C-alpha positions as CSV (number, residue, x, y, z in Angstrom):
1,M,-42.1,18.3,-32.8
2,G,-39.9,20.9,-31.8
3,N,-37.0,22.8,-33.6
4,T,-35.3,20.4,-36.1
5,D,-32.0,22.2,-35.4
6,S,-32.3,21.5,-31.8
7,K,-33.2,18.0,-32.0
8,Q,-30.2,16.2,-30.7
9,G,-30.1,12.7,-29.5
10,G,-27.5,10.8,-27.3
11,Q,-24.1,11.2,-28.5
12,D,-25.0,14.3,-31.0
13,F,-26.0,16.1,-28.0
14,K,-22.9,15.8,-26.1
15,S,-21.0,16.6,-29.3
16,Y,-23.0,19.8,-29.4
17,M,-22.6,20.8,-26.0
18,E,-18.6,20.5,-26.2
19,K,-19.2,24.1,-28.1
20,F,-20.0,25.6,-24.6
21,I,-18.3,26.1,-21.4
22,D,-19.6,24.7,-18.3
23,K,-20.2,27.9,-15.7
24,G,-21.9,26.2,-12.9
25,K,-25.1,24.9,-11.5
26,V,-28.1,26.9,-10.6
27,N,-31.5,26.4,-8.8
28,D,-34.0,29.1,-10.1
29,K,-37.4,29.5,-8.4
30,L,-39.2,29.6,-12.0
31,Y,-36.9,27.2,-14.1
32,G,-36.1,24.6,-11.4
33,E,-32.3,23.3,-11.5
34,G,-30.0,23.7,-14.4
35,K,-26.7,24.9,-15.5
36,I,-25.3,28.2,-17.0
37,V,-23.1,27.7,-20.0
38,Q,-21.4,30.1,-22.6
39,S,-20.8,29.4,-26.1
40,K,-17.2,29.4,-26.9
41,A,-17.5,31.2,-30.4
42,S,-20.4,33.9,-29.7
43,K,-19.7,34.3,-25.9
44,I,-23.6,34.1,-25.4
45,T,-24.5,32.9,-22.1
46,M,-27.5,30.4,-21.8
47,F,-29.4,28.2,-19.2
48,V,-29.7,24.7,-19.9
49,K,-32.2,22.5,-18.4
50,E,-32.8,18.9,-18.5
51,Y,-36.2,17.2,-18.2
52,T,-36.5,13.6,-17.7
53,T,-39.7,11.7,-17.9
54,N,-40.6,7.9,-19.0
55,D,-44.0,8.8,-19.9
56,E,-45.1,9.5,-23.3
57,N,-48.0,12.0,-22.5
58,S,-46.1,13.7,-20.1
59,F,-43.3,13.9,-22.7
60,K,-45.7,15.3,-25.3
61,Q,-47.1,17.9,-23.0
62,Q,-43.5,19.3,-22.2
63,I,-42.6,19.4,-26.0
64,K,-46.0,21.5,-26.3
65,K,-44.9,23.8,-23.6
66,F,-41.5,24.3,-25.2
67,D,-43.2,24.9,-28.6
68,E,-45.3,27.6,-26.9
69,R,-42.5,29.1,-24.8
70,R,-40.4,29.7,-28.1
71,N,-43.1,32.0,-29.5
72,L,-43.0,34.2,-26.4
73,K,-41.0,37.4,-27.4
74,H,-40.8,40.1,-24.8
75,P,-37.9,42.2,-23.3
76,N,-38.4,41.3,-19.7
77,L,-38.6,37.1,-20.4
78,V,-36.0,34.9,-20.9
79,E,-36.1,33.5,-24.6
80,L,-36.2,30.0,-25.6
81,Q,-33.6,29.5,-28.2
82,G,-34.3,25.9,-28.5
83,F,-34.7,22.5,-27.2
84,S,-33.5,19.1,-27.4
85,F,-34.9,15.7,-26.7
86,E,-34.3,12.3,-26.5
87,F,-37.3,9.8,-25.9
88,C,-36.5,6.0,-24.9
89,F,-39.1,3.4,-24.3
């Protein structure tokens, strides 16, 4: 499920996020709460959204949505670059 390069868990994800500069929080009508980050290396700006659930079915549905959104390519759409997840029982 998901992009294997994007799968980061716990400490790995925190280490990965050290490659970015936090530019502040945002509450977008479409995407909800998240934060804007900028890559230290490439200077690309991205929106980071956290999704939390303890329900396995809800988790699987969200992963399916991310997979579908990653395939959407259009100049007027925000492009999903990848996602990371950690599922805890």
